[in-house]
C-alpha positions in Angstrom: 6.3 12.9 0.2 7.4 9.5 -2.0 8.1 6.4 -0.5 9.4 3.8 -3.0 8.8 0.0 -1.6 10.0 -2.6 -4.1 7.5 -4.9 -2.0 4.1 -4.8 -0.6 5.1 -6.2 2.8 7.2 -3.4 3.1 5.0 -0.9 2.7 2.3 -2.5 5.2 4.6 -2.7 7.4 5.4 1.0 7.3 2.1 2.0 7.9 1.8 0.2 10.7 5.1 2.1 12.0 4.2 5.7 10.9 1.9 8.2 12.8 -1.8 8.5 11.1 -1.6 11.8 10.0 1.8 11.1 8.2 0.0 10.0 4.5 -2.6 11.3 2.7 -2.9 9.0 -0.1 -1.5 5.6 -1.4 -0.7 4.9 -5.1 -0.6 1.2 -4.9 0.9 -0.5 -8.1 -1.5 -3.7 -8.3 1.3 -5.9 -9.9 4.4 -6.2 -7.2 6.1 -9.3 -6.0 5.2 -11.4 -2.8 2.1 -9.3 -2.6 -0.2 -7.8 -5.2 -1.7 -4.0 -4.4 -4.9 -6.2 -4.2 -3.5 -8.1 -0.7 -1.5 -4.7 0.0 -4.8 -3.1 0.3 -7.2 -5.8 1.7 -3.7 -5.6 4.9 -4.0 -1.6 5.1 -8.2 -2.0 5.3 -7.5 -4.6 8.5 -5.1 -2.3 10.5 -6.1 -1.0 14.1 -5.9 2.3 13.6 -9.0 3.8 11.9 -7.4 6.1 9.5 -4.8 4.3 8.7 -7.4 1.6 7.7 -9.5 4.3 6.0 -6.7 6.0 4.1 -7.6 6.3 0.5 -5.8 4.6 -2.2 -5.3 4.6 -6.2 -4.7 1.6 -7.9 -3.0 1.5 -11.1 0.3 -0.3 -13.1 1.9 -0.2 -16.0 1.0 -3.5 -17.2 4.4 -4.3 -18.2 4.6 -8.0 -16.7 5.6 -11.0 -19.0 2.7 -13.5 -19.5 
């Protein structure tokens, strides 16, 4: 299953809402608006549910943002 989220704050909210067994892996874009992938990963790592907090996260980016 693929969940597309425009903003990482939505992804953190989604992780709080779903069952701990819902996802096996997160592909994280490190360049997102409002909350980047680094901060999003930190937020996920602080979730109260241990299984959710320790989900494997693969970080990547297309590096297409203009400087």
